[in-house]
C-alpha positions in Angstrom: -2.5 2.3 20.1 -4.6 0.9 23.0 -7.8 2.0 21.4 -6.8 0.4 18.1 -5.9 -2.6 19.6 -9.0 -2.8 21.5 -11.2 -2.3 18.2 -8.8 -4.8 16.3 -9.5 -7.6 19.2 -13.3 -6.8 18.5 -12.8 -7.6 14.9 -11.1 -10.9 15.6 -13.8 -12.0 17.8 -16.1 -11.6 14.8 -13.5 -13.4 12.4 -13.0 -10.5 10.4 -9.6 -9.4 9.0 -8.4 -5.8 9.1 -6.3 -3.8 7.0 -3.6 -1.8 8.6 -1.9 1.2 6.8 1.7 1.8 7.4 2.8 5.5 6.7 6.1 7.0 6.4 6.7 8.6 9.8 9.9 7.4 11.6 11.0 9.0 14.9 14.6 9.5 15.2 16.8 8.2 17.8 20.4 7.0 18.3 19.3 3.7 17.0 18.0 5.1 13.9 20.0 8.1 13.3 22.1 6.5 10.4 19.0 4.7 8.9 17.2 8.1 7.7 17.5 9.5 4.3 19.8 12.4 4.3 19.8 15.7 2.2 22.7 16.4 -0.3 24.9 17.8 2.5 25.0 14.1 4.0 24.8 15.5 7.5 21.3 16.6 7.6 18.0 14.3 7.7 15.8 14.9 4.8 12.4 16.1 6.2 9.2 16.1 3.8 5.5 16.5 4.3 3.1 13.4 4.0 -0.1 12.6 5.7 1.4 12.4 9.2 2.9 16.1 8.6 6.5 16.7 8.6 8.5 13.5 8.6 11.6 11.8 8.4 12.0 9.0 5.6 13.5 5.7 6.5 16.3 4.6 4.4 15.1 1.4 2.8 18.0 1.3 0.5 20.1 0.5 3.4 18.2 -3.0 3.8 20.3 -5.1 5.9 20.5 -2.3 8.6 17.1 -1.3 8.4 15.5 -4.8 8.9 16.4 -5.2 12.5 14.6 -1.8 13.2 11.5 -2.7 11.2 11.3 -6.1 12.9 10.7 -4.2 16.1 8.1 -2.1 14.8 6.1 -5.4 13.8 6.6 -7.3 17.0 3.6 -8.4 18.7 3.7 -6.2 21.5 3.9 -3.2 19.2 1.6 -3.9 16.3 -1.8 -5.4 17.0 -0.6 -7.8 19.8 -0.6 -11.4 19.0 -3.1 -11.3 16.0 -2.1 -13.3 12.9 -4.7 -12.1 10.8 -3.1 -8.7 9.9 -3.2 -7.5 6.3 -0.6 -4.6 5.7 -1.3 -1.8 3.7 1.5 0.2 2.4 0.5 3.5 0.9 2.6 6.6 -0.2 5.8 4.7 -0.7 7.1 5.9 -3.9 7.8 7.8 -1.7 5.4 10.5 -1.7 6.4 14.0 -0.6 3.6 16.5 -0.6 5.9 19.8 -0.4 8.2 19.0 -3.2 7.9 20.0 -6.9 7.4 16.4 -8.4 5.6 15.3 -5.1 8.4 12.9 -4.3 11.7 12.8 -2.8 14.2 15.2 -4.4 16.5 13.7 -6.8 19.7 14.8 -4.7 18.7 13.2 -1.3 21.3 10.8 -0.4 20.9 6.8 0.6 23.3 4.5 2.0 23.4 1.0 0.3 25.4 -0.6 2.9 28.9 0.2 1.0 28.1 3.4 -0.6 26.2 6.6 -0.8 24.0 7.0 -3.6 21.7 9.6 -4.9 17.9 9.2 -5.0 17.7 9.5 -8.7 19.5 6.3 -9.1 17.4 4.3 -6.8 13.9 5.8 -6.9 12.0 2.9 -8.0 14.0 0.4 -5.8 13.0 2.7 -2.6 9.4 1.5 -2.8 10.4 -2.1 -3.8 12.5 -2.3 -0.6 9.9 -0.9 1.5 7.6 -3.7 0.3 10.4 -6.3 0.9 11.5 -5.3 4.4 7.6 -5.1 5.5 7.4 -8.7 4.3 10.3 -9.8 5.8 9.6 -8.4 9.0 6.0 -9.8 9.2 7.4 -13.3 8.1 9.8 -12.8 11.1 6.8 -11.9 13.5 5.0 -15.1 12.4 8.2 -17.2 12.6 7.8 -18.4 9.0 4.5 -20.0 9.6 2.1 -17.7 7.9 2.8 -15.8 4.6 2.2 -12.3 5.1 -0.7 -10.3 3.2 0.9 -6.9 2.1 -0.7 -4.3 -0.6 1.8 -1.9 -1.9 1.2 1.1 -4.0 5.0 1.4 -5.0 6.4 -1.6 -7.2 9.4 -2.8 -9.3 10.7 -5.7 -11.0 10.5 -8.7 -8.5 7.9 -7.0 -6.3 5.7 -9.9 -6.8 7.5 -11.9 -4.4 6.5 -9.8 -1.7 2.7 -9.3 -2.0 0.1 -7.6 -4.1 0.1 -4.1 -5.8 -2.5 -1.4 -6.9 -2.2 1.2 -9.4 -3.0 4.0 -7.0 -5.2 7.0 -7.1 -7.6 7.3 -10.4 -10.8 9.1 -11.1 -14.2 8.3 -11.6 -14.4 8.6 -15.3 -15.0 6.0 -18.3 -11.4 7.2 -19.4 -9.8 6.0 -16.2 -11.6 2.8 -16.1 -10.5 2.0 -19.6 -6.8 3.1 -18.6 -7.0 0.7 -15.5 -7.5 -2.1 -17.8 -4.6 -1.6 -20.0 -2.5 -0.7 -16.8 -3.3 -4.0 -15.1 -3.0 -6.2 -18.4 0.5 -4.8 -18.9 1.5 -5.2 -15.5 0.3 -8.6 -15.4 2.3 -9.6 -18.5 5.4 -8.2 -16.8 4.9 -10.9 -14.1 3.1 -9.0 -11.4 -0.3 -10.7 -11.9 -1.5 -10.0 -8.4 -2.6 -6.3 -9.1 -5.6 -4.1 -8.9 -7.1 -0.7 -9.4 -9.5 1.4 -7.3 -13.1 0.0 -9.0 -15.2 3.1 -9.4 -12.3 5.5 -9.0 -10.8 7.1 -6.1 -11.3 10.9 -7.0 -15.0 11.7 -7.9 -18.4 9.9 -7.6 -19.1 7.3 -10.2 -22.5 7.2 -11.9 -24.7 3.9 -11.4 -23.9 3.0 -15.0 -20.0 3.4 -14.5 -19.7 1.6 -11.3 -21.9 -1.4 -12.6 -19.7 -1.4 -15.6 -16.5 -1.4 -13.8 -17.8 -4.2 -11.6 -18.7 -6.2 -14.8 -15.2 -5.6 -16.2 -13.7 -6.8 -13.0 -15.7 -9.9 -13.3 -14.0 -11.0 -16.3 -10.5 -10.3 -14.8 -10.9 -11.1 -11.2 -8.2 -13.9 -11.2 -5.5 -11.4 -11.3 -7.1 -8.2 -9.8 -8.0 -6.8 -6.5 -10.8 -4.4 -6.3 -12.5 -2.3 -3.8 -14.7 0.8 -3.9 -14.8 1.8 0.0 -14.8 5.5 -0.9 -17.4 5.3 -3.6 -19.7 3.7 -1.1 -18.8 6.4 1.6 -19.4 9.2 -0.9 -22.7 8.3 -2.0 -22.6 6.1 -5.0 -25.3 3.9 -3.3 -26.9 6.5 -1.7 -30.6 4.8 -2.2 -31.1 1.3 -0.6 -32.6 -0.1 -3.9 -29.5 0.5 -5.8 -27.4 -1.1 -3.2 -29.8 -4.0 -2.8 -29.6 -4.4 -6.7 -25.7 -4.4 -6.6 -25.6 -6.9 -3.9 -27.7 -9.2 -5.6 -25.6 -8.9 -8.7 -22.6 -10.1 -6.6 -24.5 -12.9 -4.8 -25.9 -14.3 -8.1 -22.7 -13.9 -10.0 -20.6 -15.8 -7.0 -23.1 -18.6 -7.2 -22.7 -19.1 -10.8 -19.0 -19.2 -10.6 
């Protein structure tokens, strides 16, 4: 964390805001022994593979017990020192498990809700919701209630709009996915989760100049309830020529001045 902290201080000096990505890795200890999702045997911790490799998965269904542990993770001395401009991005929190047939936690894994043991298939959607919720409450505790945390989550459920923003996950750089993203965002917004967005330009693949420009044009009309970014597209070379990038930046500058 030392190098990351140093880098983040540089960003703060420049009055920029950073996004920290929270992954699913939880190290076991006596303190967390009973707060990790179990296999169907009830005595063995479930181990799955995600971006960090072999990982334990915190039992976010046990909200009251996991909150004090999460509060410690987000303390100033553990999480970007004393910064108050942290934007937290929670990824893979469905939860995502690469080495399982359905790329998520097995249905027979067991959680504890504070009173009873419940199988994962009964609380799958609530798992990601509670991950979002406990992160929000922990950051509020860090800020002592003076700042509303910014949190972006990939998993959500009814009521997740109380805790932050959501996006629709990995998509592709095709016209079909652009259309589908509009349908999804409209439906999600109607359900009350209006702070939602999709990867503009697609996550997988490289958009053509026409597709990316059209995607941004669409976003202009629904920007009041959408978060949009295409960092990956930029990195992959969607603007490989300086003239293309200059025209795109000029488009945004002109549009922002008009609005």
